[in-house]
Structure formats: C-alpha cells, structure tokens
C-alpha positions, 0 to 999 in steps of 0.5 A: 851890740849882739855880743852885749845881748848874749853876754847879758842873757848869759849873765842872767841865766848863770845868776838864775840857774846856778841855784842850790836851793829848790824849795817851794813857795811859802809866805814871803819866800819863793824857793827858799829865798826871801822877797819883798813887794814894794807896790800892789797895783793890781789884781791880775797875776800871771797864770800858767802859759802867760809870757811875762815881760819885766824890767830887771835890776841886779843890785848888791846888798848896798843897792849898787847897780850891777846890771840893768835889763830894762829896755829892748832888746834886753828886756827879759821875758819868762813863760809861767811854767806848770808845776812839773816844768818848774820842778824840772827847771827851777827859777826863783824869778819865775816863781816870784812873778807868780806872786805879784800882780801886773804893775807891781815891783818886788825884790828877790834876795839871794844870799851869795852862797846860793851861787855856784859860779858867781862871776865876781869876787864873792867876798865883796857880797853878802847877797844879790837883789833882783829888783823886778818891775 
C-alpha cells in the first residue's frame, strides 16, 4: 500500500511539475491552460497560506479515467502559495484552486505536448484533463 501511495504521489508530481508553460492566470486560463468550472457553490475562495484538500481525477480527452485520487491516504493537498512562491514553483492546479470556491468542481485541460516526461505513449492522447472537486 505504501508503494501505491508513493507511486501515485510521484505520478501527480510528474504530471504537474513537468510543464513547459509558466504564464500568469487570465480569464478562463491559468498559466496558459484552459479550464472550465462546472459548479459554483460558494463565495469563499482559498487565500495565501490556506491548505486545500481536493479530489483529483486524471482523465484523457475521451473522459477515460487514468488515475483517481479521491480517498485517504491519497487525497491531494496543496498550500496556496504567495506569488513569489508560485513563480519559483509553478503549478497550474494550485493556480486553479485559487480561481474556484469551496465546493466547486472544475476541469484543467493540458495539451499532451505540455509534458516533457509523459509516462504513457503520447500518440494516444491529445490532452490530459484534471478534474478537481
């Protein structure tokens, strides 16, 4: 079980950190990647210093599930970073979490060519969708 936790954590880090674009948020994009918000349940958005627990479903462009992190001990948590910390450690999921409110769900769409070390055959994918709940 410990190996599974480590494997899933590494998978998440590889997918999030191996990003080639580092643009700032604007409109329906974070760091240059498109996102969609599916539900707007609240007004409270996370602020710098908050720790955000969320469920993460990693899907391909056809909505086939590649990986799910929705239960303890694999439930992801990210700290909302200051702009300086974010610049030093770019993370589009962290930026997306600042754009949605508590209880919302959203999808971050990352084109496959954004990944330097994608662990699967890239020719089978157009994009990876990160569904955040």
